C-alpha positions in Angstrom: 18.4 8.2 -26.8 18.2 11.9 -25.4 18.6 12.3 -21.5 16.9 14.4 -19.0 18.5 17.8 -18.9 18.7 20.1 -15.8 21.2 22.9 -15.1 20.9 25.8 -12.6 19.6 28.5 -15.0 17.6 26.2 -17.3 14.3 24.7 -17.2 14.0 21.1 -16.8 13.6 19.2 -20.3 12.8 15.7 -20.7 14.0 14.1 -23.8 14.0 10.4 -23.3 11.2 9.3 -25.9 9.0 6.7 -24.5 10.6 5.8 -21.3 8.9 7.5 -17.7 11.1 9.5 -16.0 12.3 8.1 -12.8 11.3 9.1 -9.3 14.7 10.8 -9.0 14.3 12.7 -11.8 10.8 14.0 -10.8 12.4 15.0 -7.5 15.1 16.7 -9.3 12.5 18.6 -11.5 10.2 19.2 -8.8 12.7 20.7 -6.5 14.0 23.1 -9.1 10.5 24.7 -9.6 10.3 25.0 -6.0 13.5 26.9 -6.2 13.1 28.8 -9.0 9.2 29.4 -9.8 6.8 31.0 -7.5 2.9 31.3 -7.0 2.5 33.5 -9.9 4.1 30.9 -12.1 1.8 28.1 -10.7 -1.1 30.3 -11.0 -0.3 31.0 -14.8 0.2 27.1 -15.2 -3.0 26.2 -13.4 -5.2 28.9 -15.1 -6.6 29.9 -11.7 -6.7 32.7 -9.1 -3.4 33.2 -7.0 -4.9 32.5 -3.6 -5.9 29.1 -4.8 -2.6 28.4 -6.9 -0.5 29.0 -3.6 -1.3 26.0 -1.8 -1.2 23.8 -5.2 2.1 24.6 -6.5 3.5 21.0 -6.7 0.1 20.2 -9.1 1.1 23.3 -11.1 4.7 21.9 -11.5 3.6 18.3 -12.7 1.3 20.2 -15.6 4.4 21.9 -16.2 6.5 19.0 -16.4 4.0 17.5 -18.7 4.8 20.6 -20.8 8.5 19.9 -20.8 8.3 16.4 -22.1 7.9 14.3 -19.0 6.2 11.0 -19.1 5.1 9.7 -15.9 5.2 5.8 -14.5 1.9 4.4 -13.6 2.4 5.1 -9.6 3.5 8.8 -10.4 0.2 9.3 -12.3 -1.8 8.0 -9.4 -0.1 10.8 -7.2 -0.7 13.2 -9.9 -4.5 12.2 -9.9 -4.5 12.7 -6.0 -3.0 16.3 -6.7 -5.3 16.9 -9.4 -8.6 16.0 -7.4 -7.3 18.1 -4.2 -6.7 21.1 -6.5 -10.2 20.8 -8.4 -12.0 20.3 -4.9 -10.2 23.7 -3.9 -11.8 25.4 -6.9 -15.2 24.1 -6.2 -14.9 24.8 -2.7 -13.9 28.6 -3.5 -17.1 28.6 -5.8 -15.0 29.1 -8.8 -15.7 27.7 -12.4 -13.3 25.0 -13.3 -11.9 25.0 -16.7 -9.3 22.3 -16.3 -7.2 21.1 -19.4 -6.6 17.5 -20.0 -3.7 15.7 -21.4 -5.4 16.1 -24.7 -5.7 20.2 -24.4 -9.5 19.7 -23.8 -11.6 21.7 -21.4 -13.0 19.5 -18.9 -15.9 21.4 -17.1 -17.0 20.3 -13.3 -20.1 21.0 -11.3 -20.0 22.2 -8.1 -20.0 19.5 -5.6 -20.6 19.3 -1.7 -17.4 18.8 -0.1 -17.5 16.5 2.7 -15.3 16.9 6.0 -12.2 14.6 5.1 -12.1 16.6 1.8 -12.1 19.9 3.5 -9.5 18.5 6.0 -7.5 17.1 3.0 -7.9 20.9 1.3 -6.8 22.7 4.4 -3.9 20.4 4.8 -2.8 21.2 1.3 -3.2 24.9 1.9 -0.9 24.6 5.1 1.7 22.5 3.1 1.8 25.2 0.3 2.7 27.8 3.0 5.1 25.6 4.5 7.0 25.1 1.1 6.9 28.9 0.8 8.8 28.9 4.0 11.2 26.0 3.0 12.0 28.4 0.0 12.3 31.4 2.3 14.6 30.0 4.8 16.3 26.8 3.3 17.5 29.1 0.4 18.7 31.7 2.8 21.5 31.6 5.5 18.8 31.5 8.5 17.5 27.9 8.1 17.8 27.0 11.8 15.7 30.5 12.5 12.4 29.0 11.4 10.3 28.3 14.2 7.6 26.1 12.9 5.9 25.4 16.2 5.0 29.4 16.5 3.7 29.0 12.9 1.3 26.0 13.7 -0.1 27.7 16.7 -0.5 30.9 14.9 -2.1 29.3 11.9 -4.2 27.2 14.2 -2.9 23.8 12.9 -4.7 20.6 14.3 -3.2 17.0 15.1 -5.1 16.0 11.7 -3.4 18.2 10.0 0.0 17.9 11.6 0.1 13.8 10.7 -0.5 14.6 7.1 2.4 17.6 7.2 4.6 14.9 8.8 4.3 12.6 6.1 4.7 15.1 3.5 7.6 16.8 4.7 9.4 13.5 5.8 8.9 11.7 2.2 10.2 15.1 0.3 13.5 14.9 2.7 14.3 11.6 2.4 14.5 12.4 -1.6 16.9 15.2 -0.8 18.6 13.1 1.7 19.5 10.6 -0.9 21.1 13.2 -3.0 23.1 14.5 -0.1 24.5 11.0 1.1 25.4 10.2 -2.8 23.1 7.0 -2.8 21.6 7.9 -6.4 24.4 9.3 -8.8 21.8 10.1 -11.2 19.9 12.2 -8.8 22.9 13.9 -7.0 23.9 15.1 -10.6 20.4 16.3 -11.2 20.8 18.5 -7.8 24.1 19.9 -8.6 22.2 23.2 -9.5 21.4 23.2 -5.6 24.8 22.6 -3.9 25.0 20.5 -0.9 25.1 23.3 1.6 21.8 24.5 0.3 20.3 21.1 0.4 21.4 20.6 4.0 19.5 24.0 4.7 16.3 22.5 3.3 16.8 19.2 5.3 17.1 21.6 8.6 13.9 23.6 7.7 12.0 20.3 7.0 13.5 18.6 9.9 12.1 21.4 12.3 8.7 21.2 10.6 8.6 17.6 11.1 9.7 17.8 14.7 7.4 20.6 16.1 4.3 19.2 14.0 4.9 15.7 16.3 5.3 17.9 19.1 2.2 19.8 18.4 0.4 16.8 17.9 1.5 15.3 21.2 0.8 18.5 23.2 -3.1 19.0 21.9 -3.7 15.4 22.6 -2.2 15.7 26.1 -4.3 18.7 27.0 -7.5 17.1 25.8 -9.9 16.6 28.3 -11.1 12.7 28.6 -14.3 12.0 27.1 -16.9 11.5 29.8 -18.5 8.1 29.7 -22.1 7.7 28.5 -24.0 6.6 31.5 -25.4 3.3 31.4 -29.2 3.2 30.8 -30.0 0.0 33.1 -33.6 0.2 32.3 -32.9 -0.4 28.4 -30.5 -3.1 29.3 -32.8 -5.0 31.3 -35.2 -4.7 28.7 -33.7 -6.8 26.6 -33.9 -10.0 29.0 -36.0 -12.9 27.9 -37.7 -14.4 31.1 -40.7 -16.0 32.5 -42.7 -13.7 34.5 -44.3 -16.1 36.6 -45.2 -20.1 36.9 -48.7 -20.8 39.0 -47.4 -24.5 39.2 -44.5 -23.4 41.2 -46.5 -20.3 42.8 -43.6 -18.0 41.9 -43.0 -14.8 39.8 -40.0 -13.0 38.5 -38.2 -9.8 39.9 -37.8 -7.1 37.6 -34.1 -8.0 35.8 -33.0 -4.5 36.3 -32.2 -5.9 40.0 -29.7 -8.2 39.0 -27.3 -5.2 37.8 -24.7 -4.4 40.4 -26.0 -7.2 42.9 -23.8 -9.4 44.8 -26.0 -12.7 44.1 -28.7 -13.6 42.0 -30.7 -16.5 42.2 -32.8 -18.1 39.2 -34.9 -21.2 38.5 -35.4 -22.8 35.3 -39.4 -24.2 35.6 -38.7 -26.8 32.9 -35.2 -28.6 34.4 -36.3 -27.6 37.8 -32.4 -26.5 38.2 -32.1 -23.6 40.9 -28.6 -21.6 39.9 -27.0 -19.0 42.0 -24.8 -16.4 40.5 -22.1 -14.9 42.8 -20.4 -11.6 41.6 -16.9 -11.9 40.4 -15.9 -8.5 42.2 -17.3 -5.6 44.1 -18.7 -4.2 40.8 -21.3 -6.6 41.2 -23.4 -8.7 38.5 -24.0 -7.4 35.3 -26.6 -8.1 32.0 -25.4 -8.2 28.3 -28.2 -9.1 26.1 -30.2 -12.0 27.8 -27.4 -13.1 29.7 -25.8 -12.7 33.3 -22.1 -11.6 33.1 -19.3 -10.6 35.8 -19.9 -13.7 37.9 -17.6 -16.1 39.4 -17.3 -19.4 37.9 -15.9 -20.8 41.0 -19.1 -20.0 43.5 -21.7 -19.9 40.9 -23.2 -23.1 39.8 -26.7 -25.3 39.6 -28.4 -28.1 41.1 -31.6 -29.9 40.1 -34.3 -29.8 43.0 -36.1 -33.1 43.7 -38.7 -30.9 46.2 -38.6 -27.4 44.4 -41.2 -25.8 46.8 -39.4 -26.2 50.1 -36.2 -25.2 48.6 -37.8 -22.2 46.5 -39.4 -20.9 50.0 -36.0 -20.7 51.4 -34.6 -19.0 48.8 -37.4 -16.5 48.4 -37.7 -15.8 52.1 -34.4 -16.7 54.0 -31.8 -14.7 55.1 -28.2 -14.6 54.2 -27.2 -17.3 56.6 -30.1 -19.7 55.1 -28.9 -18.8 51.5 -25.3 -19.2 52.4 -25.8 -23.0 53.5 -29.0 -23.6 50.9 -27.1 -25.2 48.0 -24.8 -27.5 50.0 -27.7 -28.9 51.8 -29.4 -29.9 48.3 -27.9 -33.3 47.6 -26.9 -34.0 44.0 -24.2 -33.0 41.4 -23.4 -29.3 40.9 -23.7 -28.3 37.3 -21.7 -25.3 35.7 -23.6 -22.2 34.8 -23.5 -19.8 31.6 -25.4 -17.1 32.4 -28.2 -17.7 30.0 -31.6 -16.4 30.8 -34.7 -17.8 28.7 -38.5 -18.0 28.7 -38.1 -20.8 31.1 -36.4 -18.8 33.5 -37.9 -17.3 36.8 -35.5 -14.6 38.4 -36.3 -15.3 42.2 -34.2 -12.9 43.8 -31.1 -10.5 43.9 -28.7 -9.4 46.4 -27.0 -6.1 46.9 
């Protein structure tokens, strides 16, 4: 069975019949194209403008690899499909008429579509990655690999954290493949990369490491400089409007106060006309009580409880008209068992009083 062939001056050729190329073989071939082909070649392979092609060189190389006999595994096909979608979105975004050849050489025509925000971010990120690949070629294949200041490049090109995170992932993956060759982890891959040489691989890795490091720093610095989002003011009236309660009860001659008074109160008194239970809710802290739906929240379980009233009229009068000293002793003077409370208010509940 014929094998994968790649030497420094010869374009990669795949001659393994019926066997998909390994990740190592594909990575080595892509590295060859990045080193030996340029944006003009990519434009020719993609049959598109140079401006579009320069940001989609990797996809161009995959098209060329097919022409050179490469077979892709199912996983690789998924990755190529993603690159294809991004390329076509870029063409559509640029308002170009798309004519893309499928595997059988047939022309696939696509109508113009609306590009959503995520697609625009992805397209812009691809553009940045394409330009950064050019920087890798320029500095990684020269003698000044340490001189590329990625951070300055990011600032100049207005790279945002949303782009930086994808740039980090991309170049980490690219670097890990090259690192395998450098550390002799994959003999087949090392052999395929002999055209680059270890020194050149080290230079490329240095540039990629600078890109990843500075992208991380950029994202960190931008996030630090962001002003904290202002909390939206709570609409207390809207909260109180959700509370279900009994507005008045003629048999006990009592009526409810507006539920909004509970919010921020240090204490609230409610009476269930059906069970004849009087409940007191004491706030857990200085922030006071709060409402969530039709429930009182932020109360102290220890100091909040209910008691059944045998003579409601007298006790209710004290609740409504008594001062703080009266209220402080009121519940302890009522004989009977203490019942736990859950904060729930319903259509049998009269909201008697709220203390600030």
